[in-house]
Structures are given as C-alpha cells and as structure tokens.
Residue, then its C-alpha position, 0 to 999 in steps of 0.5 A: x358233817x357233810x360240809x366238813x367232809x367236802x372241804x377235806x376231799x377238795x383239799x386232798x384232790x386239788x391242793x399241792x403242798x411242797x414239791x416233794x417226790x411221792x413217798x414210799x408208804x408201808x401200809x401193812x397192818x401193825x402186829x397185835x400188842x398186849x395190854x399192860x396190867x397197869x391200865x386196869x389200876x389206872x383206869x379208875x383214876x382217869x375218869x375225872x381227868x377224862x371229863x376235863x380233858x374231853x372238854x379241851x379236846x372238843x375245843x382243840x378239835x374245833x380249832x384244828x378244823x378252822x386251821x385246816x380250812x384256813x391252810x386249805x385256802x392258802x394252799x389253793x391260792x399258792x397253787x394258782x399263783x404258781x400256775x400264773x408264774x410258770x407261764x412264759x415270761x412274755x405272757x401278758x398280765x391279762x393272759x395270766x389273770x385268765x389262766x388263774x380264772x380258768x384254774x379256779x373253775x377247774x378246781x371248784x370249791x365246796x363253798x357256794x359264795x367263795x370267789x377269787x380276786x387278783x390285786x396288782x401292786x397298786x391295790x387295784x382289782x384285776x379279777x373278781x370272779x363274782x363281781x366282774x364290774x368291780x375290776x379296776x377298783x382301788x381296794x388297797x385301803x380295805x382292812x385285812x386284820x380283825x383280831x385273828x393273825x398278826x400281819x399287815x393291816x390293809x390290802x396295799x400293805x399286804x401286797x407291799x410286804x410280798x408274803x403269803x398270808x391267811x386271815x380275816x378281813x372286812x369286805x367293802x360291804x362290811x362282811x367278815x370274810x376268810x382270805x388267803x393271799x399268795x404272792x405272784x411275782x410275774x403279776x407283781x400282786x396277790x392272788x386272793x381267795x375269799x369265803x364268808x366266815x359265816x359259811x365256814x363257822x356254820x360248817x364247823x358248828x354243824x360238824x359232829x367231829x368235835x363232839x365225837x373227838x371229846x367223847x372219844x377222848x373221854x371214852x378212851x380214858x374210861x377204857x382200861x389203862x392198857x387200851x390207853x397205853x396202846x393208843x399212846x404207843x401207836x399214836x406216833x407211828x399213826x401220825x407219821x403214817x398220816x403225814x406220809x399219806x398226806x404228803x403222797x396225796x399232795x404230791x400226786x395231786x400236784x403232779x397231776x395238776x402239773x402234767x394236765x396244765x403243761x402245754x407239752x404231751x406227756x406219757x409213761x410206759x412200762x417195760x413192755x411198751x404199754x401206756x400206763x399214763x397219758x395227759x389230756x393234751x396227748x389224747x387230744x393230739x391223737x383224738x382218742x380217749x385215755x381209756x383207748x390209749x392206756x394198756x396199748x403199745x405204739x404199734x396200736x396207735x401209730x404207723x408201723x415205721x414210727x412205732x418201730x422207731x419209738x420202741x427202739x428209742x424206748x429200749x435204748x433208754x431202758x438198756x442204758x438208763x440215759x436220757x434220750x433227746x431228739x428233734x424229729x421231722x414228720x409230715x402232718x396229715x395235711x402234708x405240712x412239715x412238722x418238727x417235734x422235740x422229744x425227751x425220754x428218761x427212765x423210771x426207777x422204783x425204790x430199789x433204783x430198778x428201771x420199771x419203765x420210761x416217761x416221755x415228753x414231747x412238744x411241737x417246735x415247728x415255728x421255732x424250727x422254721x425261724x431257725x431254718x430261715x435264719x440259717x438260710x439268711x446267713x447262707x444268703x449273706x455268706x453268698x452275697x459277701x462271696x459274690x461281692x468280695x466283701x467280708x465282715x468283722x467285729x472287734x472288742x477293744x477290751x479283750x483284743x478279740x477280733x472276729x472275721x467272717x469266712x469270706x474275709x479270710x478268703x479275701x486274704x487267702x487265709x484258712x480260718x483253721x490256721x489264722x487267728x485274727x487279732x489286732x497285731x496279726x491284721x496290722x502285720x498284713x498292711x503295706x508299710x507305706x499305709x500302716x501308720x496312717x491306717x492305725x492313726x485313723x483307726x485310733x481316732x475313730x475309736x477315741x471319737x466314735x466317728x464313722x471309719x472309712x479307709x483304703x489301703x494295701x495289704x498282702x494276700x497269702x499269695x504274696x500279692x499286694x492288693x487294694x482293700x477298703x474298710x468301712x466300720x462303725x464304733x459299737x458302744x456298751x450298755x453304759x455308753x462306753x466305746x466297746x469296739x468296732x463292727x464293719x465290712x472289708x472289700x477287695x477293691x483291687x479290680x476297681x482300682x485297676x479299672x479306675x486307673x484304666x479310666x484315668x489313663x483313657x481320660x488323660x488320652x482323651x484330654x490330650x487329644x482335646x488339647x492337641x487337636x488342630x480341630x475345634x472339639x466340644x461336648x454339649x449336654x442335653x441342656x445344650x451346655x458346654x461340658x468340655x471344649x478345647x482351646x482351639x474351638x474356644x479361640x474360634x468362639x472368641x472366649x476362654x475354655x473356662x468361660x464356656x463350661x456350664x454355659x450355652x452357645x446362646x450365652x457365648x455366641x448369640x449371633x451363631x446360636x440360632x444356627x448351631x443349637x437347633x443342630x444340637x437338639x436334632x442330634x439329641x432327639x434323633x440320635x444320628x450324626x450330621x457331618x460336614x455342615x457348613x456354618x458361617x457367621x460372626x463371632x464376638x472375637x471378630x465382629x463384622x467379619x464373616x467367617x466360615x466353618x465345616x461342622x460335624x455333630x454326632x451323638x454320644x450315648x449312655x450305657x442304656x443306648x440313649x443319647x446323653x450329649x452331643x460331640x462337635x468337631x469344628x474346622x474353620x474354612x474361612x481362609x480356604x473359602x477365600x482362596x477358592x473365591x479368588x481362584x474362581x474369580x481368576x478363572x472367570x477373568x481368564x475365560x473371558x480373555x480367552x473367549x474374546x481372543x481372535x486367535x484359536x486357543x485350546x487345551x489338550x491333555x496328556x493323552x492328546x484328548x481335547x479338553x477345552x477350546x475357545x469359540x470360533x474361530x477355534x472351531x473353524x480352524x479344525x473345520x468343525x461347526x462347534x466345540x461340542x463336536x471337537x471336545x472328547x475327540x482323539x488327537x489323530x482325527x483332529x491334529x496333524x503329525x506336527x501337533x502330535x510331535x509337539x505333544x510328545x515333546x512337551x510330555x518329555x519336558x513334563x510341562x502342563x497347561x492351565x485349564x481353560x474351562x468349558 
C-alpha cells in the first residue's frame, strides 16, 4: 500500500502530460440527492451479482494499477526526452545526455533499482545510471517484448521505429524488466527508464487497493438500490472532475518543471507589483531565497531608479494589455556593461480580466557585444571604403537585383534614396566608347566563372567623365550554378592623371636622353646599365640594347677597373663626384687613347637611400689634343723668343708689361731683371713715342700673342 501511494505521488509531482493550460475546476460540494425507492426492491437481487462482479472488480483494479505505473514510466521518459530536445540546436550529444541524467536525479524515483539508459540510433548505450561501465556497449539485439504489448522485438528495431513505447523486456542478465522508451529527435535515439518487474509486482501484490475495490464494489451492491443509483448518477461527474484535477496537476507540474529548467529568469506580479512567483534562477541572480522575494515589490529589491522604471513598465503592460519588449543596458556590480532582454505580458483570469503580469528576462551581453563589434566592423569598412574611394556591390543575375554600398553611390555622386542600381541603370552611366567592351567582358565572366577586372569611363552626377576600375568574382549557388557577381569598384581618376603625368615626365626624360649631346646613363646597385642614350653607347662602342642589363666589365673590360669603383663609391657614400678625368681605350677604337670628363651623382629612392647612379660623360679627346698642340706651339715660340738677340716684350692694353725675354731686353730698359720690369706701369718704363704707339694700336684693335713668363 505504501509503495503504491509513493508511485502515485511521484507521478503527480514529476510527470507532465499533454501541453494543456491549467483548467478552471469547480470543487464545490454537490447537492444532496434523494435515494430512489426502487433501490430497496433491487437491493436483494443484487447480492448474487455483487459477489461475481466483486471478483472482476478486484482483477480490473490490479490491471488499472499496472497500467497507471506503466504510463507513469512512459510520461517520465517523454519528459526527459523533451527536456533534451529543448536545449539549443548547437548543444552536443554529451551535454544532452548529461542534461537527461541531471533531470533524472532531480525527479527521483520510488523504486530502488530503477535506472535510466540512453541508446543512440546504432543501438549503443550513451548513458547507464547504475552501470556507467556499460556505456558504449551494443544492446541493439536485446529483445524488448515478452508477451505483454505488441511492437518491435529488439531495441534496435524500437529505435528505428522512432515511436514512444512501454512494455517488458529481458535484460542482458535475463531479468524481466518494465521499460518505457521515448524518442529524442536531437539525440537520434531513445531515452529509456527500466524498473525490475519483480519490484512493481511486489508493490501491486502488497497493495490492499484491489481488495478494497472488490469489497467496496460488493458492498455498494449490498446497499439499497438508492445508494447504487446515487453512485451511478455521480460517477460521470466525478470522473470528469478527477480528469480535470489530474490535468490541472499535470499542467502545473509541467509548468513548474519548465520554468525551473529554463535558463531565463521568470517572475509574476500582482496588480500591486508584489512578487507572486519567481524561479530559482532569478533567486540565484539577486542572491535571495524565494521567501525573501515573494510578497515584496521592486522597491524592496532594486535601487530606486530601477524600481521606478520597472513599475512604470508594469503599469503600461496592465493598462494597455500589450506585450512589452526591450533591451536594457546596465552596469554590473563590477562595473562591466551588461545587456538584458526583457519581455513582460499581462496575466488574465477566466473572465479575461488582467490580474497581474508575468515577465521573463535573460542576459544577452555576449550576443550584444558581438552585434556591436559587427556594427563597428561595418562602420570601419564604410570608413575604409570612403577613404580609399572604393565601393562594393553584389548582384543577382536571376532576379536582376543589384546592391550598392553607400560609398559606391557616393563615387558616382548619387543619392541612395533617389537611385536604384540595376543592370540597365548602371550601363547607362558607361562611356559610349567603353560600354560594348565592358558588357562583353562581363558576360564572358558570367558564362565562364572567370575573375573579372576592367577599367572604363563612366559619368559622374556632375556630368564629368571619370575613370573607374571594377574587380569582381562570380558567386555560385548551392547546386554549383552561377548566381551572380560580387566585387568592388574604385575611382581611379586621380591615378590615371598621375599616370599620365608620370608618362609625360618619362617621355621628356627619354627625349632628353635621346637628344642630349653628352653621354647619359643610369646604373643600378648591381652596376648594370638600366638606361643609356645613343651618345654614350656610341662612345662605348656598343648599341643601346647591348648595354641594358650588362655591366661595364662586360661592355668595356679595359675601362671597368676605372669607372666601376666610382659607381660603388657613389652607391655607398651617396655623394656626387664631378668632372673626373678618365682616359683609356674602347672596344670600338682599340689602340687609341681617349679622354673623357665624367660626373657621377646618386639617384635616390623614396626613403632617401641611393638606389642607382647617374652618369654624365663628355668626351674631351679632341680638346685635349688641341690643348697639347697649343702647348707645344707656345713652347716653340718661347724658345725662339728667348734665344733672340733682340729685345722682345709684351704690353697689355693698359700699358702694363706682361712679358719680356731675358737680357738684352732687360738691359734696354736699364734694369737688372724681368721681375723688376714686369707689372710696372708704362710711364716709368716707356717713353712718349712708345705710349703714342700703344695708343695708336688700341685704335686699330690690334692684339699681340702672349709670350709667356
């Protein structure tokens, strides 16, 4: 008897049936009903029938107890399976199994040897609460039917059928057990509760309920027929009441189990704002026992500012009858920013009158932080596109839909509110000379799936034709078909202008190189010629093409020991060496000594380092020869003058003695040496006739060749 009462209490406290709302039950006492006189006449005739029917009532009562216990097992199994399936989709199977085990421990069980198993789709054990070492075993071939209910014959067949089931089966040890199996869609297997059949039979056999039922049934037949009629008159209403009370109990049990196992914080308040219900998560969050919360208002539990806000939200819900949703931003006790999503809705009675509110809230800080980080990342992307003048786009060729970023609209001077990007509206912006080639290249990329890159001209909203470049990749659908295009578009007008400017500068430099009468060249840090004009190439005795990429050692091995060290000095020191005289032979004129005036100067990179050497070469061979001939002529003239027996001297236009031969020239002027005569003015040295002659020669603009000193 005690065991049976324990089973019923456990089922009532922990098993939830169908998801029904709490029913409104009328528990008022029924009115007194008169006993019909016919019951007295029929009482005697019912004595024999009562004895026979009492026996069948005993049998029926035992079967009813068995069915109640079996159904209780199945309801518990279904509850644990639903609990596993309510976890988030990303939850692993291990965590789901642990959740089932934790719920089993919380629910408890009146039978000492009851246990829970979880079997996957392949028939392997994922959980065994009594024998953990059985986990991983294959139990798919164990029989699950020994003659009670029809259904699958093995555990594997039971899992494959995917239907909830309760019945008897023989364990691996040959023990007859009662099993209740519930399908878990998330685990892909079954949650099973096992109880030895012997324990259940002992509880039923030891119960006096069947006997009491049989005796009570017989006693009722022995009572006058009026009492029998009274029983039958009230039996239907009592059954309905019992079903309603059971449904209410099941619904309350289900609701209690639900709100206590949800991760959210749940509460209910009456019209005055007093707490009438809180779940354990809310108690844990504020560190109070439920008894310290129930009956209190927000002003007793939270700071005044928050309490006043919460009360205002509650009043709005109760006045409007509408659901209130918000994301609240708070600072936690440790100063960290915390985001909480709050949902409040009205509670109504059977007459649809609002009698309070119910609320649920939960921490969404991590999700909000991710959202804020995403928004910040998107803003950085927009800023980067604006700074780099790059816009992004994405198109769907099947729907002729085209999405432009805000910066892409800005590049064309268009407002997103007034311009809808489509294939036709975009191609209308293209320059007539570029449109056909652009469309052909785009269609080729969409047909072949190749990378798309194109430069073209398009009209800005201001009417200016600007240069743009599009870089995009083809996108594909789930089945591999070409879906559309995704890429970027950049305004390269400034780059084009810079390229044109650089090209013009390069052309001017090339023209200077080509037309310069001096030899010009640029040598890199490996001493290789990277640019040279025809003048210097001719001096070196080779063509321009033969110089490029080669060193002086390869072009002019005779002169390389002289000029390559200069290249290296300029590269290492970063200073110029100007008007350096170089002489030697070239391959074009072997055996002929030639002279050049060479200047070396550094050419610097953007960071200021020397990356190459500029060379300017002026050939001085002919000038040197003329200077040598002139020097030789002067030497002969000086020898002739010095050996002359006559006085030979030179006077400049100012009458100053510039040069004269050795005595007798000195003796003519009465001086001892040339040093005493040269630099003297003409008045002390020359007479009037000489001065008149000088003046006359000035008028004729005649000059005298220098004699030398």
